[in-house]
N, C-alpha and C positions, 0 to 999 in steps of 0.2 A: 319619287316621281308620282304625280297624280295622274290617274287614269282618264283618258278622253273617250267618251262613248260614241260608237258608230252604230246608230239605230238601224240603218238599212242592213248592215251585216248581221246584227242580232236577229232581225225578223226573218231574214233568209235562213239562218241556222235553225230557228225554232220550226220553221216549216219543213226542214229536213229531219226533225226528230222522228217522224213517223216510221215505224218499222225497225228502229234501231234496237237491237237485242242486247240487254244488259243482264248479266249473271250476277246475282246478289248473294254473297256468302256472309251470314252473320246471325246475330241473336234476334230471333223472331219473338214478338211479344204481342199481347192483346192489351190495348189501352182502353180502360173503362172509365166512363165519366158518370158520376152520380150528381145530379143537379137537384137543389132543393132550396128551402128558405130557412134562415136562421134568425129568429126573432126573439129568442129567449136563451138563458144560460141554464145549463144542467144543474139540478140541485145536488148531484152526486159529485161534481168536480167543476172547477172553473173553466168550463169548455162550452161552446155553443151547441145547442140541439139543432140538428139539421132534419127538417121534415122533407123527406124525398118526394120529388115531383116527377122526375124522369131519369132513366138510365140509358146510356148509349155505349156501344163498344165499337172500337176501330182497330185495324191492324196497326201495331206499334213496332218500334225499333226497326230491324231490317225489313219487316213486313210493310212498314210505312214508307221505306225507301222504294219498295216494290210499287206501292200505290202511287207514289210521286212519279216514278218512271212511266207507269201506265197512263196516269192523268195528263202527262205532257206529250203522249202519243207514241212512246216507246213500247217495247215488249219486255216486261220484266220476268226474270226467272229466279225466284227466291229459293235458297237452299239453307236449311237449318233444322233445328230440332223442336219438337213440341211433345207435350205429355199425351197420355191416353185419357183425356178427361173432357168435360163439357167445354172448357175454355178452348181446347184445340179444335173441337167441332165448330165453335163459334168463329174462330179465326179462319178456319177453312171456308166456312160459308161467306165470311166477309170478303175474302179474296176472290172466290169464285164469282161472287156478285159483281165484282169489278173486272171480270174476265182475266184473272191472273191464274196461272197454272199453280196447282198445289202438289205436283209430283215430287217436288224437292222437300217437302215437309216430313221429316223423318221422325217416327214415333220413338220416344226414349224411355219406354217402360214406365216405371213408377215416378219418374221425374216429372214434376208438374210443369204445365205450360207457364211461361213467365207472364204475369199479369201486373200491370200498374193501375191501381184504382185511385182516381182523383175526386175528392169531395169538393163540390163547387156550390157556393152560396152567394148570391148578389154579384155574380160575375167574378168572384174571388175564390181562389183555391184555399181551402181551409186546412186540408192535410192530404197526404198521399199514402196509400197502403200498397206495399210491394209483396208479391207472392212469387218466390223464385227459389231455385237451387243452383248455386254456383260451383258446386263441387266438380272435379274432373270427370269427363265423360268416360264410360267404359270403352275399351278398345273396339268392341264390335260396333258400337254406335258411331264412333269416329270413322270406322271403315265404311259404314253405310253413307255417311255424309260425304266422304271423299268420292265414293262411287257415283253419287248423284252430281257432284260438282264436276267431276271428270267427264261424265256423259254429256253434260250441258256445255262444257267449255268450248269445244270446236266451233260451234255455231254462234258464239257470243261475239258481239262487237266490242264489248269492254267488260270489265269485272269491277264490282264494288265490294269492298270488305267493310262491313258495317259492325263494328266492335262496340258492344255495350258491357264487356267484362262480365258476362253471364255464364261462363264456363265452356262455351263452344270452341272459341278460337284460342286453343292452346298453342304454344310455340311450335310443337311438331306438326300440328295440323296446318297452321299458318305457312310454315316452311314448305310443306308439300304442295299446298294450293298455289303459293306464289311461284314456286319452281315450275309447276305445270303451265301457269299462265305466261311465264316468261319464255318458256320453250316455244309456245305458240304465238309469241309476240303480241300478247293482248295488253291493252292499256289498263292498268290497275289503279284505282282511286280508293283511298282508305280514310274512313272516319275512325280515328284511333281511340283507344282506351288504355292500352298497356303502357306502363311507365317507360319501358325501353322501346322507343320508336324504331330502332334499328331492326327489330323483329319483323317490320313490315317491309323491309327491302326485298327485292328491287321494285317497289311500287313507283308509279310515275308521280303521284302527288298524295300527300296526306293533309288532313284538314283539321288540325287541333284548335281548341280554343285557348285563351291565354292561360287559364289554370292548368290545362293539360300540358302546354309547353313549358310552363314553370316547373312542373313535376318532372318532366322528361329531361330538362336541361339542368336543373338544380340552380337556375339563375332567377332570383326574385325580379319580377317584371313590374316596374313602377312607372314606366313611360316607353315611348317609342324607341329610344336608344337601347334600353334593355331588351326590348322585344326583338329588334334587329340582331343584336349581338347573340342572343339565345338561338335564334333561327339560323343565322350564319354558322355558328359553331356546330349545330347539328348537321346541316348540310354538308359541311366540310368533312365531317367524319362518317357520313353515311353513303349508301348507294341509293338514294332517293333523289329524284330530279327536282321536285318542287315541294314547297311548303306554303300552304294557304292558311293563314291564321285568322280565325273568325274572332272579331272583337266587339260584338254586340252593337251598341249604339255608335261605336266608332268605325263601323264597317269591317273591312278586311285588309290584310296586308299579305302580299304575295312575294316570295323569295324564290329564286331559282338557282340551282347549282352553277349553271353556265350563264345566267343572266346578269348583266352588269348592273342593272338598276333594281331598287326595291319599288314595288308598285303599291300604292295606297288606294284603295277603292272605298269612297265614302259611303255610309249607310244611306239607304233611300229614306227620305223624310216621310215617315208614316207614324200613326199612333200605334204603339205596341199594345196589343190586347192579350196575346198569349204566345209565349216562345216555345211551347210544346212542339217538338218535331221539326223545328227550323233547321237543325243541322241535317236531318234527313233530306229536306228539300235542297239544301246547298249541295250535297254530295250527288244527289240525283241529277240536278240541273247541270252541275259542272261536268259530269260524266257524259250526259247527252250532248252538251256542247262540244266536247272534245271529239265524240264520235261523228258529229256533224261538220268537223273540220275547223273549228275555232281554235285559235291560239290559246295558250294557257291564260294569259291576262284577259282575253275576251271571254273565255268560258267562265272564268272567276267572276267577272263583272256581271255576266248574265245570271250566274247563280246568286249574286247579291240582289239583283232585281227580284228574283223569285222568293228569296227570304224575306224581302220587304213586304211581299204580298201576304205570305202565310202568318207572319207575326200579327197581322191585323185581323186574323180570324180566331175564333174560339176553338180550342181543342186541337187534336191531331189533324192537321190540315194539309192540303196540297193545292197546287194551282194548275191552270190549264194553258195551253198555247194562246188562246184568245185573251185571257187575262194578262198574260205575260206581254203580249204584243201591245195591248192597250196601255199597260203601265209604261212601257218603253216609249210609246208615242207621246205620252203625257210629259 
């Protein structure tokens, strides 16, 4: 079934984003962009020499989800781990600059802050350098993370689990967080990375891409029929209500445990400049849409609009209510 857009409904929901409090549990990162010019090849190896002109740092991963929530008018409450290093200080500054609380950023001792550094020349990414430690967290750090999560949960309108497989969201920690959210009847939306999606139950919705769904289902996805079969098989065996599959230039496909129809949401026709952080925008907008009273198909379609905006921007990007409303009107 193809989705039909209700512009007036979307615009009303966007105006209701203001003040919606969203608790984000996940892998906090710093996204660093190094911009330069590459006009010659290194004499040492067949690689370009990049002459650096500018460096910029943005909140990344779960921290970018928080930025997207805040940019859309919501109140983000990020909870995760950082190192005791210059990168953690930079991430705190970047969040505070955007009016986002940093109380939930838990120091993890000698473990470094996760940093992704992208080298950009002539508007193209030449390479990415990752600095991270994905080993299991010590029990004392897990306890501090859960303490911060538990303290913020009662006031939250919804919960986002932003999983980048960087070592924070172990199965025991996930189980404890999801159980607490379920007891308090909080809507939980998950951007998954674990191969076993059942570990995210009883989330309301998870938002895998095709590659993640392939790995989780064990079904090679070469077309829409395979995608639907993989999704339906998962939902039938899980305690998760909805599956929103992001499909890049093909848009999104929504399946629901109790929904009779599969909903296909076409991509917004825009030039794709940079897909960095697009999944963060999807989960943020989807969650805010649900808190504003939209149905699952409507919230998914609204998230699709937001993703269409940010892929047209360079770097880790977000959108605003004004941009979103203007895009919908167009």
